[in-house]
C-alpha positions in Angstrom: 0.0 0.0 0.0 2.7 2.5 0.9 4.6 1.8 -2.4 1.3 2.4 -4.2 0.9 5.9 -2.8 4.5 6.8 -2.9 5.2 5.6 -6.4 6.6 8.2 -8.8 3.5 7.9 -11.0 -0.2 7.0 -10.1 -0.5 4.9 -13.2 1.9 2.3 -11.8 -0.8 1.2 -9.4 -4.0 1.9 -11.4 -4.2 -1.7 -12.7 -4.1 -3.1 -9.2 -6.7 -0.6 -8.0 -9.0 -1.4 -11.0 -8.5 -5.1 -10.4 -9.3 -4.6 -6.7 -12.6 -2.7 -7.3 -13.6 -5.2 -10.0 -12.9 -8.3 -8.0 -14.7 -6.9 -4.9 -17.8 -6.1 -7.0 -17.8 -9.3 -9.0 -17.2 -11.6 -5.9 -19.6 -10.0 -3.4 -22.4 -9.1 -5.9 -21.8 -12.3 -7.8 -22.1 -14.6 -4.8 -25.2 -12.9 -3.7 -26.8 -13.1 -7.2 -25.9 -16.7 -7.7 -27.2 -17.8 -4.3 -30.5 -15.9 -4.4 -31.3 -15.7 -8.1 -29.9 -19.0 -9.4 -29.5 -21.6 -6.6 -32.7 -20.5 -4.8 -34.6 -18.9 -7.6 -37.6 -21.1 -7.0 -37.6 -20.5 -3.2 -38.8 -16.9 -3.2 -40.6 -16.8 0.1 -38.7 -13.7 1.3 -38.3 -12.1 -2.1 -39.3 -8.5 -1.6 -41.0 -8.0 -5.0 -42.4 -11.4 -6.1 -42.0 -10.8 -9.8 -38.5 -11.6 -11.1 -36.3 -8.7 -12.3 -36.1 -8.0 -16.1 -33.0 -9.6 -17.7 -32.3 -6.4 -19.8 -32.2 -4.3 -16.6 -29.8 -6.8 -15.0 -27.5 -6.4 -18.0 -27.7 -2.6 -17.6 -26.9 -2.9 -13.9 -23.7 -4.7 -14.7 -22.7 -2.4 -17.5 -23.2 0.8 -15.5 -21.5 -0.8 -12.5 -18.4 -1.5 -14.6 -18.3 2.2 -15.7 -18.6 3.2 -12.1 -15.6 1.0 -11.2 -13.6 2.7 -13.9 -14.5 6.1 -12.4 -13.7 5.0 -8.9 -10.3 3.9 -10.2 -9.8 7.4 -11.7 -10.5 8.9 -8.3 -7.4 7.0 -7.1 -5.3 9.2 -9.3 -6.9 12.3 -7.7 -6.1 10.9 -4.2 -2.5 10.1 -5.3 -2.2 13.8 -6.4 -3.6 15.0 -3.1 -1.1 12.7 -1.3 1.8 14.0 -3.3 0.7 17.6 -2.6 0.5 16.9 1.1 -3.3 17.4 1.4 -4.2 14.0 2.8 -3.8 12.4 6.3 -2.9 9.0 5.0 -0.3 7.2 7.1 1.5 3.9 6.7 2.6 2.8 10.1 -0.2 1.7 12.4 2.0 2.6 15.4 1.7 6.3 14.3 -1.9 6.4 15.7 -2.2 3.0 17.4 -4.4 0.0 16.9 -7.4 1.7 18.7 -7.6 4.4 16.1 -7.1 1.9 13.3 -10.1 -0.1 14.6 -12.2 2.9 15.2 -11.5 4.6 11.9 -13.4 1.9 9.9 -16.9 2.4 11.5 -16.2 6.2 11.7 -15.7 6.2 7.9 -19.0 4.4 7.6 -20.7 7.0 9.7 -19.3 9.9 7.7 -20.3 8.1 4.4 -23.8 7.5 5.7 -24.3 11.2 6.2 -22.7 12.0 2.8 -24.9 9.5 1.1 -28.1 10.6 2.6 -27.7 14.3 1.7 -26.2 13.8 -1.7 -29.0 11.3 -2.3 -31.6 13.9 -1.4 -29.9 16.3 -3.7 -30.0 13.9 -6.6 -33.8 13.5 -6.1 -34.4 17.2 -6.7 -36.8 17.5 -9.7 -34.3 19.1 -12.0 -31.3 17.0 -11.0 -33.0 13.5 -10.9 -33.4 12.9 -14.7 -29.8 14.1 -15.4 -28.0 12.2 -12.6 -30.0 9.6 -10.7 -32.5 8.2 -13.1 -30.1 5.5 -14.3 -30.0 4.0 -10.9 -33.8 4.0 -10.7 -34.1 2.0 -13.9 -33.7 -0.8 -11.4 -37.2 -0.6 -10.0 -36.8 -4.2 -8.8 -33.0 -4.2 -8.1 -30.6 -7.1 -7.9 -27.2 -7.2 -6.2 -25.6 -6.1 -9.5 -27.4 -2.7 -9.1 -25.2 -1.8 -6.1 -22.9 0.4 -8.3 -25.2 1.0 -11.2 -24.8 4.8 -11.5 -24.8 7.4 -14.2 -21.2 8.7 -14.6 -22.1 12.0 -12.8 -23.6 10.1 -9.9 -20.5 7.8 -9.8 -18.3 10.9 -9.4 -20.6 12.2 -6.6 -20.5 8.8 -4.9 -16.7 8.5 -5.3 -16.4 12.0 -3.7 -16.5 10.4 -0.3 -13.0 8.8 -0.8 -10.9 12.0 -1.1 -13.0 13.6 1.6 -12.2 10.8 4.0 -8.5 10.9 3.4 -8.5 14.7 3.8 -10.5 15.0 7.1 -9.1 12.1 9.1 -5.9 10.1 9.5 -6.4 6.8 7.7 -4.2 3.8 7.1 -4.7 2.4 3.6 -5.8 -0.9 5.0 -8.5 0.8 7.1 -9.7 2.5 3.9 -9.7 -0.9 2.2 -11.8 -2.4 5.0 -14.2 0.4 4.7 -14.6 -0.2 0.9 -15.2 -4.0 1.6 -17.8 -3.2 4.3 -19.5 -0.6 2.0 -19.7 -3.1 -0.8 -21.3 -5.8 1.4 -23.9 -3.5 2.8 -24.6 -1.9 -0.5 -25.2 -5.3 -2.0 -27.5 -6.2 0.8 -29.5 -3.0 0.2 -30.0 -4.1 -3.4 -30.4 -7.8 -2.6 -34.1 -8.0 -3.4 -34.5 -10.5 -0.6 -35.0 -9.8 3.1 -32.4 -11.7 5.2 -33.1 -10.2 8.6 -35.6 -11.9 10.9 -39.1 -11.0 11.7 -39.3 -8.1 14.2 -35.9 -6.8 13.3 -37.0 -3.3 12.5 -38.8 -2.9 15.8 -36.0 -3.9 18.2 -34.4 -1.0 20.1 -30.8 -1.4 18.7 -31.3 -3.3 15.4 -34.0 -0.8 14.1 -31.1 1.7 13.6 -29.8 -0.6 10.8 -31.3 -0.3 7.3 -32.6 -3.4 5.6 -33.0 -4.6 2.0 -36.7 -3.9 2.3 -36.0 -0.3 3.3 -33.9 0.4 0.2 -36.1 -1.8 -2.1 -39.1 0.5 -1.2 -37.0 3.5 -2.2 -36.3 1.9 -5.7 -40.0 1.2 -6.1 -41.5 4.4 -4.6 -38.6 6.8 -5.0 -39.8 9.6 -2.6 -38.8 7.9 0.7 -36.1 5.9 2.5 -33.0 7.7 1.3 -30.5 6.3 3.9 -27.7 3.8 3.3 -26.4 1.9 6.3 -28.4 3.4 9.1 -32.0 4.3 9.6 -31.0 7.5 11.4 -31.2 10.4 9.0 -34.5 9.1 7.6 -35.9 9.1 11.2 -34.5 12.6 11.9 -35.8 14.1 8.6 -39.1 12.2 8.6 -38.4 10.5 5.3 -39.1 6.9 6.3 -42.0 5.4 4.4 -44.9 5.2 6.9 -45.6 1.6 6.0 -41.9 0.5 6.2 -42.3 -1.7 9.3 -45.6 -3.2 8.2 -44.1 -4.1 4.8 -41.1 -5.7 6.4 -43.3 -7.8 8.6 -45.5 -8.8 5.7 -42.5 -10.1 3.8 -41.2 -12.0 6.9 -44.7 -13.5 7.6 -45.0 -15.2 4.2 -45.4 -19.0 4.2 
């Protein structure tokens, strides 16, 4: 990692960065898709929308996700330039800040990203912005795991903006940044899973109700004007943007026989 950021040219590491983004997407989204949409395609008890997704939309999800991965890779060049100019707080020895900060920095990144996502997401739903930026993602009315990075290029740039922001505002070890990216991908795939994996009553429990579910984000794709959050069901609660029937819809899915 240190050699990657301290190389004389950012292009020396771009192939590894591209491969890393690509493998993470294909493995995590691919395993989820194979398990739920191939191996268990006839066992749809907890499928959120009972109708299967359109194959042409699934192909679009993959194509747009690949373009997003290319854009995320390009952001690496920008971060490399920031690092060379001394504008980031990247560090390469865990002893510089200790293991406690290394461990804490991963969930802290997720919290910052959750806020970034909610408010940029609300912005992209503005009437004049939506058709230009966010409509591509909402082509997936019935999303699959492949939709997790299915963005218009402008939206991909907005989404990728969290990465330079993070390395500027807080000390980060590259491995902590990598762990954040892996956690982000897993939770993003879960949001677009199309199946509800959490147990009945999950959204009503005092602690767990703060976590978003696949049902929560699936309702956003279907209804659009609600449920804007990513990882946590916090900003939607504060801003009153949870769908009023969210809990009931979750329970209906988990009560199917």
